[in-house]
VOBA-1610 file (N, C-alpha, C; in pm, whole numbers, padded with zeros to 5 digits, always signed):
BEGIN
Met+00637-01613-00019Met+00580-01744+00009Met+00674-01851-00044Lys+00701-01951+00032Lys+00789-02059-00009Lys+00704-02178-00052His+00750-02249-00155His+00679-02365-00207His+00771-02485-00198Phe+00723-02593-00142Phe+00803-02714-00127Phe+00744-02824-00213Ile+00830-02902-00276Ile+00788-03008-00365Ile+00811-03142-00297Ser+00709-03222-00286Ser+00721-03353-00224Ser+00776-03453-00324Lys+00889-03515-00291Lys+00946-03616-00379Lys+00851-03735-00393Gln+00782-03767-00281Gln+00687-03878-00287Gln+00574-03849-00385Tyr+00531-03724-00389Tyr+00424-03684-00480Tyr+00467-03702-00624Leu+00590-03659-00654Leu+00641-03673-00789Leu+00658-03818-00827Met+00699-03904-00732Met+00714-04046-00760Met+00579-04109-00792Met+00474-04067-00721Met+00341-04119-00747Met+00295-04082-00888Ile+00322-03958-00926Ile+00284-03914-01060Ile+00359-03997-01164Ala+00489-04023-01139Ala+00568-04101-01234Ala+00514-04242-01246Leu+00477-04303-01133Leu+00424-04438-01136Leu+00293-04444-01215Leu+00209-04343-01195Leu+00083-04339-01268Leu+00107-04323-01418Phe+00211-04245-01450Phe+00244-04221-01590Phe+00282-04350-01660Phe+00369-04429-01593Phe+00417-04552-01653Phe+00313-04664-01644Ala+00217-04651-01552Ala+00116-04755-01536Ala+00008-04747-01643Cys+00003-04634-01712Cys-00101-04616-01814Cys-00074-04704-01935Ser-00179-04743-02002Ser-00165-04814-02129Ser-00132-04714-02237Asp-00092-04764-02354Asp-00059-04675-02464Asp-00176-04586-02500Asp-00298-04641-02483Asp-00416-04561-02517Asp-00439-04449-02418Asp-00383-04465-02292Asp-00408-04367-02188Asp-00305-04256-02184Ile-00188-04276-02248Ile-00080-04178-02237Ile-00120-04050-02309Val-00099-03936-02239Val-00128-03807-02298Val-00014-03769-02391Lys-00045-03737-02514Lys+00058-03699-02610Lys+00106-03557-02582Leu+00241-03540-02572Leu+00296-03408-02549Leu+00297-03327-02677Ser+00290-03196-02661Ser+00298-03108-02776Ser+00434-03122-02841Ser+00437-03125-02974Ser+00565-03131-03044Ser+00638-02998-03038Glu+00566-02890-03003Glu+00625-02758-02990Glu+00580-02695-02859Pro+00633-02744-02746Pro+00593-02688-02616Pro+00638-02543-02604Thr+00567-02467-02523Thr+00595-02325-02506Thr+00673-02303-02377Ala+00784-02232-02386Ala+00869-02206-02270Ala+00803-02105-02176Pro+00841-02108-02049Pro+00789-02006-01956Pro+00841-01868-01997Ala+00766-01764-01961Ala+00804-01627-01997Ala+00798-01540-01872Leu+00909-01477-01838Leu+00915-01392-01720Leu+00824-01271-01735Asn+00752-01238-01626Asn+00664-01122-01624Asn+00721-01007-01543Thr+00808-01037-01448Thr+00858-00935-01356Thr+00941-00831-01430Ile+00915-00706-01399Ile+00997-00596-01452Ile+01101-00561-01347Phe+01226-00588-01377Phe+01333-00569-01280Phe+01390-00428-01289Glu+01443-00382-01175Glu+01515-00256-01174Glu+01647-00272-01249Thr+01706-00158-01286Thr+01836-00162-01354Thr+01945-00211-01260Ser+01939-00168-01133Ser+02041-00208-01037Ser+01980-00216-00897Tyr+02045-00296-00813Tyr+02002-00316-00675Tyr+02124-00309-00583Gln+02104-00246-00468Gln+02207-00249-00365Gln+02147-00315-00242Leu+02194-00433-00211Leu+02140-00509-00098Leu+02203-00461+00032Ser+02129-00473+00140Ser+02183-00434+00271Ser+02137-00533+00376Val+02219-00550+00478Val+02188-00645+00584Val+02065-00600+00661Glu+02040-00468+00663Glu+01923-00416+00735Glu+01793-00463+00669Asn+01798-00492+00538Asn+01678-00535+00467Asn+01679-00685+00436Ala+01762-00759+00508Ala+01781-00901+00477Ala+01651-00981+00483Asp+01559-00945+00573Asp+01436-01022+00589Asp+01321-00968+00505Gln+01350-00878+00411Gln+01248-00823+00322Gln+01252-00894+00187Ile+01144-00879+00112Ile+01136-00940-00021Ile+01215-00854-00120Trp+01306-00918-00191Trp+01381-00848-00298Trp+01289-00826-00417Glu+01234-00931-00471Glu+01138-00924-00580Glu+01044-01044-00571Thr+00922-01024-00612Thr+00833-01137-00638Thr+00846-01168-00787Val+00912-01278-00816Val+00939-01313-00956Val+00824-01400-01007Ser+00764-01359-01117Ser+00651-01434-01172Ser+00674-01459-01321Trp+00600-01556-01373Trp+00616-01593-01513Trp+00489-01659-01565Asp+00473-01657-01697Asp+00369-01736-01763Asp+00417-01880-01765Glu+00327-01971-01731Glu+00367-02111-01721Glu+00405-02170-01857Ala+00493-02268-01852Ala+00527-02343-01973Ala+00405-02427-02015Asp+00392-02448-02143Asp+00280-02527-02195Asp+00334-02650-02266Tyr+00318-02766-02199Tyr+00359-02893-02259Tyr+00239-02967-02319Asn+00119-02910-02303Asn-00005-02975-02348Asn-00019-03114-02285Ala+00009-03119-02156Ala-00001-03246-02083Ala-00032-03214-01937Gly-00087-03311-01867Gly-00134-03285-01732Gly-00042-03330-01622Phe+00087-03312-01635Phe+00180-03349-01527Phe+00232-03221-01461Pro+00279-03232-01337Pro+00331-03114-01268Pro+00462-03068-01331Val+00477-02936-01340Val+00597-02876-01397Val+00676-02810-01284Ile+00805-02834-01282Ile+00893-02773-01182Ile+00963-02654-01247Tyr+00963-02543-01176Tyr+01027-02422-01226Tyr+01148-02388-01138Thr+01258-02356-01202Thr+01381-02321-01132Thr+01428-02185-01179Leu+01453-02095-01085Leu+01515-01967-01119Leu+01666-01985-01116Glu+01732-01942-01222Glu+01877-01955-01232Glu+01942-01819-01249Leu+02059-01803-01187Leu+02139-01681-01199Leu+02272-01715-01265Ser+02328-01616-01335Ser+02460-01633-01394Ser+02528-01498-01406Asn+02659-01498-01394Asn+02736-01377-01419Asn+02832-01397-01537Asp+02811-01504-01615Asp+02897-01528-01731Asp+02816-01569-01854Gly+02695-01514-01866Gly+02614-01543-01983Gly+02563-01686-01987Phe+02549-01747-01871Phe+02500-01884-01855Phe+02594-01990-01913Ser+02723-01955-01919Ser+02822-02062-01936Ser+02816-02153-01814Thr+02792-02091-01699Thr+02761-02163-01575Thr+02641-02095-01513Ser+02569-02167-01427Ser+02452-02108-01363Ser+02439-02160-01221Thr+02366-02085-01141Thr+02343-02120-01001Thr+02194-02112-00972Glu+02141-02212-00903Glu+01999-02213-00869Glu+01970-02112-00759Leu+01870-02029-00784Leu+01826-01931-00685Leu+01705-01982-00607Ala+01611-02048-00674Ala+01490-02098-00608Ala+01422-02199-00699Glu+01332-02280-00639Glu+01257-02381-00713Glu+01115-02389-00660Thr+01018-02409-00750Thr+00878-02413-00709Thr+00796-02481-00819Ile+00673-02519-00785Ile+00579-02569-00886Ile+00473-02463-00917Ala+00483-02346-00853Ala+00391-02236-00878Ala+00442-02151-00994Asp+00368-02044-01024Asp+00411-01955-01132Asp+00467-01824-01079Ser+00503-01823-00952Ser+00570-01706-00893Ser+00633-01749-00762Ile+00727-01669-00716Ile+00792-01699-00589Ile+00855-01571-00534Asp+00845-01553-00403Asp+00908-01440-00335Asp+01055-01472-00309Ile+01143-01384-00353Ile+01286-01400-00327Ile+01326-01299-00220Met+01374-01350-00108Met+01416-01263+00001Met+01554-01203-00030Val+01578-01086+00026Val+01709-01022+00011Val+01819-01114+00061Ser+01797-01178+00176Ser+01898-01266+00233Ser+01927-01385+00142Thr+01822-01437+00075Thr+01840-01551-00015Thr+01924-01511-00135Leu+01890-01398-00196Leu+01968-01351-00311Leu+02112-01324-00270Asn+02131-01259-00156Asn+02265-01222-00112Asn+02352-01346-00088Ser+02297-01445-00017Ser+02376-01565+00012Ser+02406-01642-00116Thr+02313-01639-00213Thr+02337-01706-00341Thr+02452-01639-00415Leu+02454-01507-00416Leu+02561-01435-00486Leu+02695-01461-00421Leu+02698-01462-00288Leu+02825-01491-00219Leu+02871-01633-00247Ser+02776-01727-00258Ser+02812-01866-00288Ser+02868-01879-00429Met+02836-01784-00516Met+02890-01783-00652Met+03031-01727-00656Gly+03082-01686-00541Gly+03216-01629-00535Gly+03220-01480-00565Leu+03102-01415-00567Leu+03095-01271-00593Leu+03117-01195-00463Ser+03194-01090-00469Ser+03232-01016-00349Ser+03127-00915-00309Gly+03111-00900-00178Gly+03022-00798-00126Gly+03080-00659-00144Glu+02990-00560-00145Glu+03028-00420-00161Glu+03083-00387-00299Phe+03064-00477-00396Phe+03101-00452-00534Phe+02981-00487-00623Ala+02962-00410-00730Ala+02850-00432-00820Ala+02883-00542-00921His+02785-00627-00950His+02806-00739-01041His+02693-00743-01145Asn+02729-00766-01269Asn+02630-00783-01376Asn+02576-00926-01372Leu+02444-00938-01368Leu+02381-01068-01354Leu+02272-01089-01458Asp+02250-01216-01491Asp+02138-01257-01575Asp+02052-01355-01496Leu+01920-01347-01517Leu+01827-01438-01450Leu+01733-01498-01554Arg+01699-01624-01538Arg+01603-01690-01625Arg+01524-01791-01544Val+01409-01834-01597Val+01332-01941-01534Val+01337-02062-01627Val+01359-02177-01566Val+01373-02303-01639Val+01259-02394-01598Ser+01194-02458-01694Ser+01086-02551-01662Ser+01126-02693-01702Arg+01078-02788-01623Arg+01104-02928-01653Arg+00996-03012-01585Gly+00972-03129-01641Gly+00887-03227-01576Gly+00975-03339-01525Asp+00947-03387-01406Asp+01032-03490-01348Asp+00991-03628-01402Leu+00986-03636-01534Leu+00946-03759-01604Leu+01036-03775-01726Pro+01047-03897-01779Pro+01132-03917-01896Pro+01079-03841-02018Lys+01171-03805-02105Lys+01140-03747-02235Lys+01064-03615-02227Ile+01082-03544-02117Ile+01018-03413-02104Ile+01125-03307-02129Asp+01102-03221-02226Asp+01201-03119-02260Asp+01220-03022-02145Thr+01345-02979-02125Thr+01374-02866-02037Thr+01365-02739-02121Leu+01285-02643-02075Leu+01262-02521-02150Leu+01315-02400-02073Tyr+01364-02302-02147Tyr+01427-02185-02086Tyr+01356-02057-02130Ser+01332-01969-02035Ser+01278-01838-02070Ser+01389-01752-02127Thr+01352-01638-02182Thr+01453-01538-02215Thr+01512-01485-02083Thr+01626-01418-02091Thr+01694-01372-01970Thr+01663-01226-01941Glu+01668-01191-01815Glu+01661-01052-01771Glu+01794-01018-01707Ser+01844-00898-01736Ser+01975-00856-01687Ser+01962-00738-01593Phe+02046-00734-01492Phe+02047-00624-01397Phe+02179-00629-01319Ile+02201-00528-01239Ile+02323-00517-01158Ile+02285-00529-01011Val+02362-00608-00936Val+02337-00624-00793Val+02467-00605-00716Glu+02460-00528-00610Glu+02572-00514-00517Glu+02533-00582-00385Pro+02586-00702-00361Pro+02552-00771-00235Pro+02628-00710-00117Tyr+02585-00747+00000Tyr+02659-00705+00119Tyr+02741-00824+00167Ser+02852-00793+00232Ser+02936-00899+00287Ser+02926-00897+00438Phe+02957-01009+00496Phe+02965-01016+00641Phe+03106-00976+00680Lys+03118-00861+00739Lys+03248-00801+00765Lys+03337-00895+00846Val+03456-00916+00794Val+03554-00997+00863Val+03651-00904+00934Pro+03670-00919+01064Pro+03762-00831+01136Pro+03908-00869+01112Tyr+03959-00833+00994Tyr+04097-00868+00961Tyr+04194-00802+01060Met+04297-00875+01096Met+04404-00817+01175Met+04469-00706+01093Thr+04493-00591+01157Thr+04534-00471+01085Thr+04655-00407+01150Leu+04743-00354+01065Leu+04851-00267+01110Leu+04832-00130+01047Trp+04827-00027+01131Trp+04820+00110+01081Trp+04961+00158+01051Val+04976+00222+00936Val+05106+00270+00892Val+05106+00422+00903Ile+05189+00474+00991Ile+05193+00618+01015Ile+05332+00670+00985Gly+05339+00791+00929Gly+05468+00848+00895Gly+05453+00979+00822Thr+05558+01017+00750Thr+05556+01146+00682Thr+05454+01149+00568His+05409+01035+00522His+05312+01032+00413His+05173+01075+00457Asn+05145+01066+00588Asn+05013+01106+00638Asn+05022+01195+00762Gly+05137+01258+00782Gly+05152+01349+00895Gly+05144+01278+01028Thr+05188+01151+01031Thr+05184+01068+01151Thr+05043+01067+01212Ala+04944+01062+01125Ala+04805+01058+01169Ala+04746+00923+01128Phe+04655+00874+01209Phe+04592+00746+01178Phe+04486+00765+01072Asn+04495+00682+00969Asn+04403+00687+00856Asn+04366+00544+00822Asp+04237+00514+00821Asp+04195+00377+00797Asp+04228+00328+00657Asn+04270+00419+00569Asn+04316+00376+00436Asn+04463+00340+00435Asp+04539+00395+00529Asp+04683+00367+00537Asp+04707+00249+00629Val+04665+00132+00583Val+04676+00012+00664Val+04722-00105+00576Ile+04773-00207+00640Ile+04796-00335+00576Ile+04725-00440+00661Lys+04684-00551+00599Lys+04599-00646+00671Lys+04649-00789+00657Ser+04611-00869+00758Ser+04643-01011+00759Ser+04516-01088+00722Val+04510-01136+00596Val+04390-01201+00546Val+04361-01330+00622Asn+04464-01405+00654Asn+04445-01535+00719Asn+04456-01529+00871Gly+04471-01409+00926Gly+04481-01395+01070Gly+04602-01464+01129Asp+04712-01468+01051Asp+04832-01540+01094Asp+04949-01447+01123Asn+04920-01317+01142Asn+05022-01217+01170Asn+05115-01193+01051Ile+05071-01231+00931Ile+05144-01200+00808Ile+05058-01101+00729Tyr+05112-00983+00703Tyr+05036-00871+00650Tyr+05086-00830+00511Glu+04993-00771+00434Glu+05031-00715+00304Glu+04943-00596+00273Gly+04999-00502+00201Gly+04922-00388+00154Gly+05008-00299+00067Tyr+04941-00209-00007Tyr+05010-00114-00093Tyr+04982+00027-00042Leu+05089+00106-00033Leu+05075+00243+00016Leu+05172+00336-00055Tyr+05135+00464-00059Tyr+05229+00566-00103Tyr+05308+00611+00020Leu+05438+00595+00015Leu+05526+00629+00127Leu+05622+00740+00084Val+05668+00820+00185Val+05752+00936+00152Val+05893+00920+00208Asp+05912+00944+00339Asp+06047+00942+00396Asp+06067+00826+00494Ser+05974+00813+00588Ser+05989+00710+00691Ser+05852+00683+00754Phe+05844+00571+00829Phe+05716+00534+00889Phe+05738+00432+00999Lys+05633+00414+01080Lys+05624+00307+01178Lys+05488+00240+01162Met+05466+00134+01237Met+05339+00060+01230Met+05290+00030+01370Thr+05156+00031+01384Thr+05095+00001+01513Thr+04979-00097+01493Pro+04958-00189+01589Pro+04846-00284+01577Pro+04712-00225+01619Ala+04712-00100+01660Ala+04589-00029+01698Ala+04613+00119+01670Pro+04507+00196+01647Pro+04524+00337+01613Pro+04557+00424+01735Val+04662+00384+01807Val+04711+00461+01921Val+04863+00455+01921Leu+04926+00558+01975Leu+05072+00564+01976Leu+05128+00504+02105Glu+05092+00383+02136Glu+05141+00318+02257Glu+05231+00198+02228Tyr+05212+00138+02112Tyr+05287+00017+02081Tyr+05321+00022+01933Glu+05445+00060+01903Glu+05484+00085+01766Glu+05592-00013+01721Tyr+05580-00059+01599Tyr+05685-00139+01537Tyr+05768-00049+01446Gly+05901-00067+01455Gly+05991+00008+01369Gly+06115-00074+01341Gln+06210-00010+01275Gln+06335-00076+01243Gln+06416-00099+01371Asp+06472-00219+01383Asp+06564-00250+01493Asp+06696-00179+01463Pro+06734-00080+01545Pro+06856-00004+01515Pro+06983-00090+01520Asp+06976-00204+01587Asp+07093-00291+01597Asp+07083-00412+01506Gly+06978-00417+01426Gly+06956-00533+01341Gly+06978-00503+01194Met+06961-00607+01113Met+06971-00592+00968Met+06851-00512+00917Ile+06868-00449+00799Ile+06755-00384+00736Ile+06646-00487+00712Gly+06525-00455+00759Gly+06415-00549+00748Gly+06381-00616+00880Ala+06456-00584+00987Ala+06431-00641+01119Ala+06345-00545+01199Leu+06236-00596+01257Leu+06145-00514+01335Leu+06170-00530+01484Ile+06131-00427+01557Ile+06134-00431+01703Ile+06031-00331+01752Ser+05980-00352+01872Ser+05878-00261+01926Ser+05925-00192+02052Asp+06053-00199+02080Asp+06111-00133+02197Asp+06239-00063+02153Asn+06244+00069+02170Asn+06358+00148+02124Asn+06375+00140+01972Glu+06263+00126+01903Glu+06266+00119+01758Glu+06292+00257+01699Val+06332+00258+01571Val+06345+00383+01497Val+06255+00373+01376Ala+06223+00489+01318Ala+06136+00490+01201Ala+06202+00413+01086Ile+06120+00344+01011Ile+06169+00266+00898Ile+06194+00362+00781Pro+06315+00368+00729Pro+06343+00461+00619Pro+06286+00412+00486Val+06240+00506+00405Val+06196+00475+00269Val+06317+00502+00179Ser+06401+00401+00168Ser+06534+00420+00111Ser+06533+00450-00039Glu+06432+00406-00111Glu+06427+00431-00255Glu+06350+00558-00290Gly+06317+00637-00189Gly+06249+00762-00215Gly+06098+00746-00222Ala+06030+00859-00225Ala+05884+00859-00225Ala+05830+00780-00344Gly+05724+00703-00317Gly+05663+00625-00424Gly+05562+00527-00370Tyr+05515+00442-00460Tyr+05409+00348-00425Tyr+05471+00211-00396Tyr+05453+00164-00274Tyr+05523+00045-00225Tyr+05426-00068-00190Arg+05471-00188-00217Arg+05408-00305-00155Arg+05481-00332-00026Leu+05406-00341+00082Leu+05464-00361+00214Leu+05419-00496+00269Asn+05515-00583+00298Asn+05489-00714+00357Asn+05553-00721+00494Val+05474-00763+00592Val+05522-00769+00731Val+05488-00906+00789Asp+05584-00965+00858Asp+05564-01091+00930Asp+05598-01066+01076Leu+05495-01054+01158Leu+05519-01028+01300Leu+05561-01154+01374Asn+05550-01271+01312Asn+05600-01394+01375Asn+05753-01394+01377Ser+05811-01349+01267Ser+05958-01345+01259Ser+06011-01203+01279Leu+05919-01106+01301Leu+05955-00966+01318Leu+06042-00917+01202Thr+05988-00932+01082Thr+06057-00886+00962Thr+05961-00810+00872Tyr+06018-00729+00783Tyr+05937-00659+00684Tyr+06014-00653+00553Glu+05937-00637+00443Glu+05994-00617+00311Glu+05918-00506+00242Met+05991-00424+00164Met+05930-00316+00089Met+05969-00329-00057Leu+05873-00307-00145Leu+05900-00313-00288Leu+05834-00192-00354Lys+05917-00104-00408Lys+05863+00010-00481Lys+05811-00039-00615Thr+05691+00007-00654Thr+05628-00048-00773Thr+05585+00061-00871Asp+05583+00023-00998Asp+05513+00100-01101Asp+05439-00001-01186Trp+05335+00044-01257Trp+05242-00049-01319Trp+05215-00015-01465Val+05197-00121-01544Val+05160-00107-01685Val+05046-00203-01716Ile+04980-00177-01828Ile+04876-00266-01880Ile+04938-00346-01994Val+04921-00477-01991Val+04977-00563-02095Val+04868-00657-02147Gly+04884-00701-02271Gly+04790-00800-02322Gly+04756-00780-02468Thr+04677-00871-02519Thr+04640-00869-02661Thr+04544-00756-02694Ala+04477-00700-02592Ala+04378-00594-02618Ala+04442-00458-02638Ile+04573-00446-02612Ile+04633-00312-02619Ile+04757-00304-02706Gly+04811-00416-02752Gly+04932-00410-02834Gly+05052-00384-02745Glu+05115-00265-02759Glu+05229-00231-02676Glu+05185-00199-02534Asp+05274-00226-02438Asp+05244-00199-02298Asp+05209-00052-02279Ile+05111-00028-02191Ile+05069+00109-02161Ile+05101+00141-02016Ser+05180+00246-01995Ser+05218+00287-01859Ser+05100+00351-01789Met+05092+00329-01657Met+04989+00390-01575Met+05052+00496-01485Glu+04974+00598-01452Glu+05021+00705-01365Glu+04948+00697-01231Phe+05022+00720-01123Phe+04959+00716-00990Phe+04899+00851-00957Asn+04769+00851-00921Asn+04699+00971-00879Asn+04694+00969-00726Arg+04779+01049-00665Arg+04792+01042-00519Arg+04665+01087-00448Glu+04594+01184-00507Glu+04471+01231-00444Glu+04364+01124-00444Glu+04349+01054-00556Glu+04248+00948-00565Glu+04301+00814-00516Arg+04431+00803-00497Arg+04496+00683-00445Arg+04480+00564-00541Val+04482+00591-00671Val+04469+00485-00771Val+04569+00509-00883Trp+04596+00401-00959Trp+04673+00409-01082Trp+04575+00424-01198Lys+04610+00513-01294Lys+04519+00541-01404Lys+04594+00539-01538Ala+04523+00497-01640Ala+04566+00515-01778Ala+04444+00565-01854Glu+04453+00686-01908Glu+04339+00747-01975Glu+04358+00744-02127Gly+04245+00741-02197Gly+04251+00741-02343Gly+04311+00613-02399Val+04284+00502-02333Val+04340+00374-02377Val+04248+00313-02482Met+04304+00281-02599Met+04226+00215-02704Met+04235+00065-02681Leu+04124+00007-02640Leu+04117-00136-02616Leu+04047-00202-02735Thr+04109-00309-02784Thr+04050-00385-02893Thr+04007-00521-02839Ser+03944-00599-02925Ser+03902-00733-02885Ser+04023-00813-02841Gly+04016-00867-02721Gly+04129-00939-02664Gly+04120-00939-02513Ser+04233-00930-02446Ser+04234-00931-02300Ser+04359-00860-02249Phe+04361-00832-02119Phe+04477-00763-02062Phe+04495-00801-01916Gln+04612-00770-01864Gln+04645-00785-01722Gln+04720-00661-01676Phe+04737-00650-01546Phe+04821-00545-01488Phe+04954-00608-01447Arg+05066-00546-01488Arg+05198-00600-01455Arg+05280-00494-01383Gly+05341-00534-01272Gly+05423-00443-01194Gly+05570-00465-01217Asn+05645-00355-01225Asn+05792-00359-01232Asn+05843-00444-01347Asp+05765-00451-01455Asp+05804-00528-01573Asp+05839-00673-01537Ser+05766-00727-01440Ser+05794-00862-01390Ser+05669-00949-01401Asp+05686-01067-01459Asp+05574-01160-01466Asp+05540-01219-01330Asn+05627-01199-01232Asn+05598-01245-01096Asn+05510-01146-01020Leu+05482-01032-01081Leu+05398-00930-01018Leu+05288-00893-01118Arg+05189-00979-01129Arg+05080-00962-01224Arg+04947-00978-01154Phe+04849-00902-01199Phe+04713-00918-01149Phe+04619-00942-01267Gly+04526-01037-01248Gly+04417-01062-01342Gly+04290-01084-01264Asp+04188-01131-01333Asp+04057-01148-01269Asp+04000-01284-01308Asn+03985-01372-01211Asn+03941-01509-01238Asn+03790-01524-01251Gln+03709-01427-01204Gln+03565-01449-01198Gln+03491-01428-01331Pro+03490-01315-01399Pro+03543-01185-01358Pro+03442-01108-01273Asp+03492-01040-01170Asp+03403-00966-01079Asp+03463-00833-01034Ser+03562-00785-01110Ser+03632-00659-01079Ser+03721-00670-00957Ile+03738-00791-00904Ile+03830-00815-00794Ile+03952-00887-00851Leu+04070-00835-00823Leu+04192-00888-00881Leu+04249-01003-00799Glu+04312-01095-00871Glu+04386-01203-00807Glu+04529-01202-00861Ala+04625-01225-00771Ala+04765-01232-00814Ala+04780-01348-00913Gly+04835-01318-01031Gly+04851-01420-01133Gly+04721-01462-01196Gly+04614-01383-01178Gly+04482-01421-01227Gly+04471-01417-01378Gln+04359-01466-01428Gln+04337-01475-01572Gln+04328-01336-01636Ala+04367-01330-01763Ala+04358-01204-01837Ala+04212-01158-01844Ile+04192-01027-01838Ile+04059-00967-01833Ile+04009-00947-01975Pro+03896-01005-02012Pro+03849-00994-02151Pro+03792-00856-02182Val+03812-00814-02307Val+03751-00691-02359Val+03653-00734-02467Thr+03526-00708-02445Thr+03423-00754-02538Thr+03380-00646-02636Glu+03412-00520-02605Glu+03370-00411-02693Glu+03486-00315-02712Glu+03530-00300-02835Glu+03641-00211-02865Glu+03602-00066-02837Gly+03703+00015-02799Gly+03674+00156-02776Gly+03783+00225-02697Asn+03753+00351-02664Asn+03845+00435-02587Asn+03805+00429-02440Tyr+03898+00393-02354Tyr+03866+00368-02214Tyr+03963+00439-02119Thr+03916+00461-01998Thr+04002+00491-01884Thr+04011+00365-01800Val+04133+00320-01773Val+04155+00198-01697Val+04213+00236-01561Ile+04153+00184-01455Ile+04192+00219-01319Ile+04234+00094-01243Leu+04350+00101-01179Leu+04399-00005-01092Leu+04398+00048-00949Asn+04321-00017-00862Asn+04305+00030-00725Asn+04360-00074-00628Leu+04481-00049-00579Leu+04544-00139-00482Leu+04530-00085-00340Asp+04442+00015-00326Asp+04422+00080-00196Asp+04315+00009-00114Thr+04253-00095-00172Thr+04138-00161-00108Thr+04179-00293-00043Thr+04294-00293+00024Thr+04342-00414+00089Thr+04234-00471+00182Pro+04214-00603+00186Pro+04295-00707+00122Pro+04245-00748-00016Phe+04140-00683-00069Phe+04088-00719-00201Phe+04115-00604-00297Tyr+04202-00626-00392Tyr+04237-00524-00489Tyr+04138-00529-00606Arg+04115-00414-00668Arg+04011-00408-00771Arg+04054-00319-00888Tyr+03973-00319-00992Tyr+04000-00238-01110Tyr+03867-00190-01168Glu+03876-00090-01255Glu+03760-00039-01328Glu+03799-00014-01472Ile+03706-00035-01562Ile+03723-00001-01704Ile+03606+00089-01740Ile+03635+00216-01770Ile+03532+00317-01795Ile+03542+00361-01940Arg+03434+00342-02013Arg+03432+00383-02155Arg+03422+00535-02165Asn+03509+00595-02243Asn+03511+00742-02258Asn+03412+00787-02366
//
């Protein structure tokens, strides 16, 4: 059920409040009672577009007590940073409200949280009166994990086929154009040589121009692109506007105040991720650095387990022994995991 608040109604209440004589004004409690959430939330939720028109939760609470007869407005707030910042989920003058799956999902996406990834969230109810000198009161918070769904974007894709995958099409062996401008990027394990196709068929292939400079592409009489530095994990950049490509063989370490000396990561070809196991993380932060270069760093600006190039260092709030995973196989959004051992 949705509840709408009339601004005109609130203005009338305010006018009546100020029109009263001193003898008529209701004295507010010097110790008003904050609202208290009643809803028992699940530990985690996975939202789906199929359930978008269903109720996620009916959130209810005990009303705030100001010991006065004015209407109280209640706002549900969400945060993924301990309420350093918050986002409004819903507003009502009732003591409960139905939150639809679609409403929660769109709110999470508006917070910059990525779909298909789990996020730690806090929820609270805030009470206020739309009158002067009325305290804003906050309930205690409830915490849970939510994985929203995203609206799939049909990114332009190049399939990379070669000796690394038996010249077979694999939806993981791709690079993508995030902006749809024919400029592609992705990370792959490459072996000897490869070609690229804009569709999973062997009818139109891009390869090295046999008469051109290294890095020149052509789609007619092309030859396989050689992996000149040998088998390894490469960043592959392709510009089909200029018909060029660049390859950079990479290795990765963990750097930062949370680990002291740099920690090397090992590539697990079966899992297609970089791993460092038995890592002692202390209070501080860390980033992922490639090729011992500050120009090839990943951090997390949200934090939401999604990496950004040159992003902020990832905070460590609890010291301990961890397995740290760097996953660059999820183009165009790279991610990481920190698993306590």
